[in-house]
N, C-alpha and C positions, 0 to 999 in steps of 0.2 A: 293134505300135509299131516304127518303123524306127530304124536306128542313128542316123540324123541327128536324129530327134526325141527320142531317149532322154535326152540331157543336159539339154535345156530342160524336159522334162516330168517326169523322175524324179529325176535326181541332184542338181540344185541344192537342192530342198527338203530332201533327206536330209542333204547336206553342211552346209547352213545350220543345220539342227537340231543336228547334232553339234557344230559350232563354238559355237553358242549355249549348249549345255549345258556344254561344256568351259570356255569363257571364264567363264561365270557361276559354276561350281563352284570352279575353281582360283583365281579372283580373290578369293574371300571366305570359303572354308571355315575358314580360320584365324581369321577374325573371329568366326564362329559358335562355334567351339570355345572361344575366349577369352571370349566373352560368357557362355556357359553356365558355364564354370569360375568366372567372377567372381561369379555369383549362387549358388554353392555346389555345383555339380556336381563329382563326382570324375571321374577320367579315363574310367572305364567309362560313367558316366552322360552325360558330354559326348559321347562317341562314339555312344552310343545316341541322343542328341538330334540329332546330325548325320545319323544314319541316318533318323530319323523325319522331319525336314524335307525331306531329299532325296527319300525315297520318296513322301511325301504331295504334294510339289510336282510330282514326276514324274507321278504318277497324275492329279493335277489338270490338268496340261497335256494329257494324253491325253484325259481326259473332256471338258474344255471345247473342245478343238480338234475332236474327233470329233462332238460334239453341235451345234456351231455352224458347222462347216466354215470356221472362221476361225483364223488363226495366233495364237491367244491363248496366251501362255506365262505360267507361274507361277514365282515365285522365292521364296526365303526372304527375310525382312526383314533386309537387311544393315544399314540404319540402326537397326533394332530390336536386332540383335546388338551393334552398337557402343554403343547405349544401355545394354545389360546390362553391357558391359565397364566402363563408367564408373559404374554404379549400385552394384555390390557387393552382398554378401549382405544380405538384410533379415531382420527378426525372423521366426523360423520356418525359416530356412535354405532348403535346396533344395526340400523339400516345399511351402513357401510360394511359391517361385518357380514350381513346377509348377502350383499352384493359380492363380497369376496368369496363366500361359499359357492355362489353360482359360477364365478370364474374358475374356481378350483374344479368343479364338476366338468366345466367345458374343457379345461386342460386335460383332465383324465380321458374324456372322450377323444380329444385330439391325439392323445398318446396311443389310443387304439387304432386310429385312422391313419396316422402318419408314422411310418416305420422309422424315419430319421429322428423324430422326437423321442421315440423309445430308445434309440441308439444313443442319443445325447444324454438321456437320464442314466443309462447304463454306464456312461463314461465318468460319472461323478464318483470319485474314489470312495470306497466303502469306509475307509478310516475317517475321512472328513465328515461324511454323512452321519456316521455313528457318533462321532465326537460332538457334532451339533446337537444330536438328540440327547446325549448324556448331559450336556450343559443345560439344555432346556429342563431336563428332569431333576437336576440337582436340587433346586429350591423346593420342589414338591416332595422330594424324598426326605427333606428335613422336617416334614410335618409331624412324624411320630416323636421326634426329639423335642421340638418346640411345644407340641401338645402335652407331652409328659411333664415339661417344665411348668406350664401354665395351669394344667388341670390334671394332676397325677391320679386322683382317685377314679376319674371316669375314663381316662385314656389308658391307664396301666392294664386293665382287664383285656382291652382290645389287643394290645401288644403281646400280652402273655398268651392269649389263645392263638394268635398268629404264630408265635415262636414254637409252641408245642405242635401245632399243625404242620409247620415247615419240617419238623423232625419226623412226623409219622404219616402225614397226609398232605404232602407238599402241594398237590394240585388244588386242594380245597382250602389252602391257607388263607387266601384273600377272601373267598366267600364266607368262611367261618369268622374271619375278622369283622366282616360287614354284619354278620348275624349277631355277633357279640355287641357291636355298636348299636344295632337295632334294639337289643335288650336294654343297653345303657340308656338309649333315648327314651324307651318306653318307661323305664323307672323314673327318669328325669321328668317326663311329662306327668306321670301319676303323682309324684311327690310335689311338683310345683303347681299343680292345679291348672296347667295350661289347657285351654279349650281348643278342640279341633273342629273346624268347620267342615261338615260332611261334603259341602259343595266343592271344597278344595280338592277332594279326592276324585272328582269326575274327570275323565280324559278331556283334554282341550287341545285345539289347534289354533295357534295364533299366527295369522299370515301377516308378514311384514313386506312392505314394498321396498325392493332393494334400491340402494344408492351406490353408484359406482364411483369410487374415488381413487386417486393415485395412492393415497396412504393405505387404503384397503387392499389394493393390488399388491403393493410392495411389502406392506407390513403384515398382511395376513394371507392373501391368496397364494403368492409364490412360495413362502416358507411352508404353508400348509400342504400345498401340492408336492413339494420336494420331500418333505418328511413322510408324507403318506406313500409316495412312490418308493422311496429308498428304504423305509423302515417297515412297510407293510406289504405292498404289492410284490416287490422283488423277492423278499424272503418268503412270502406266501407261495410263490411259484416254486421256489427251491424246496420248501418243505414237502409240497405235493410231489415234486419230482423224486425226492428221496423215498417217498412211499410208493413210487411206481406209477404216478399219474402225470400225464402231460397236459397241463392246463391250457386251454385255448386262450392265448393272450388277448387277441383282438376282441373276441366276444366278451371276455371278462372285463376288459377296460370299458367297453361300450355299456355293459349292463351296470357296472358300479358308477361310471361317470354320469349316465342318465339318471340313475338312482340318486346321486348327489345333487344333481340339478333339480330334480323333482322335490327333494326334501328340503332344499335350501330356503325357499320362502317361508316354510314353517319353522325354520331355525336349525335344521340339520346341517352339521358342518362338513362331514365327508364319510363315505363308506368305501371299503376296499376289500381285497382278498384277505382272508384271515390267515394267520400264521400258527399261533399256538393252538387255537380252537380247531384249526384245520387238521392237526394231528389227532385230535380227539375224535373227529368224525370220520377220518380216513384211515386210521390205524387199526390194529388188531382188535381194539375194544369194540369196533363196529361189526365184528363177526368174521368168521373164516372165509365166507363167500364174498370175494371182492366185487363180484358183479352186483351185489345188493347193498353195498355200503353207501350208495347214493341216497338211500332211504334215510340214513342218519342226517344228512344235510337238509333234506326236506323236513324232517322232524324238527331239527334245530330252527329252521325258518318259521315253522308254525308256532313254536314256543316263543320265539323272539317277537313275533307279531303280538302275541298275547301279553308278553311283558311290556311291550311298548304301549299297549292300550292302558296299562296300569301305571304309566309313567308319572301321572300327576300324584299318585299316592306315594311313589318313591321320592318325588320332589318335596312333598309335604313332610315326609319323614326326615329328609335332610335339613329342611328349614327349622325343624324343632330340636336339632341336635345341640347339646351343650358345647361350649368353647373347646376347640381342639380335637374333637372326636372325629369329625369328617376329614379334616386335614390328615389325621393319623391314618385313617383307613386308606385314603388316596395314596399317601406316601408308601405305606406297606405294600399296596398293590403294584406299585411301580418299581420297587427295589430290584426285582428280578430283571426287569427290562433295563434298568439303569446299569446293573452289573454286566449284563450281556453287551450293552452298548460300549461301556468302557473297555471291556475285553477285546471287542472287535476293533475299536479305535486304536488301541495300542499294541495290536498283535504283531505288526511288522515294524522292526526297529527303524527302518528308513522313513516310516510314515509318522513317527511319534511326535516330532516337533510340530508339523502342521496340525496334527490331531490335538495336541495340547493347546496350541493357539486357538484353534476352533472351539475347543471346550471352554477355555477361559473367556473368550469373547461371548459365547452363548450364555455362560453362567453369570456374566457381568451385569446382565439385565439393563444394558444401556439402550437408549432409543435415540437415534440421530435422525433428525428431519422427520420424526414421526414413524420411522421404520424400526421394527423390533430388532433385538439383539441377534435372533436366530439368522436373519438375513445377512447381517454384517459378519456373523461368525462364519458362514459359508464362504463369503467373499474373502475374508481374512485367511481362512484355511487354504483356499485355492491359490491365492496370491503367494503365500509363504511356500506352499508346496512347489509352485512353478519356479520360484526363484531358487530354491534349494536344489531343484533338479536340472537347472541350467548347466550345460557343460562348461567347465572351466577353460578359458582360452589360454593357450601356451604363452609363457612370458616372452 
């Protein structure tokens, strides 16, 4: 290989893979930690869950990219983590949540094996699915506002950096907001004299024996499965198709489903096809030679495994944060997704009323019979949509 050909043939896929992994991880790992903690994980279990999803999605990236020679990337379910953050603990606590994660993985595997199940998921109206996601995200997106009100001196720099980055480097806005938060946390630790236990920085895997409960199935597993499929896997396939790649659906569902099952006992909630980071690894940034862009996904996978091994350090950083800082980072990272979900939910005039009902129900944060608002939002939206679409009988 000549010096002139090296940049176009080798370096762009590698650099694109590194960027894809770093952007994906730093933009959303605080959401993953927050979601796991909300459903009952202690700090060690949450760090273990972050390690599990990072390693399984990294290995899945490598496996799918090498076997298909396509730049297929795998990510954790960010909407799923946001869903967990608003769901809260169910009856049975953390073991029941782990059982729900296992069921979610099994459902993803079944989606790859049973074509009729895939077709059923595809029939869920995009307006209802996206409205449910928007309602789930609403409370988290309020984090920057509430944080600024309670702790302006330490939250304001995070918001200011994010805003400037959105103007000039939109792709890096969330990672730069996290970097600013890390600096704020560092200053806070230095000035407060907080001691850091070096042992807390070592990677750890906390295996939890799963418990299967009806509350875990209905309150966590089904909503997590639906939001992962509708907001991650289906859009992920669409993004790749737009870039000229036909993702093998069955193989992708089997790999991500099995990965979810394997990661669940360690606290991993769900992995799926990437959407935003998919464009980073499969687009022009990965080089002009389309036949070599799969290297970007392999590189991303390797970086993600490394980041996962450092998950305890990231968890310790979050645990040392002053009030409001991490909530602000999470909310800022989700604003783009929130805006896109609202836009998709309200795009069709005939779908707006069911979408608004779905959104309002999901945002209400109600829990009936131990079942989270996300599930009832989906039911409410589908019922309203069905009634409004009934043909009027002649008088």
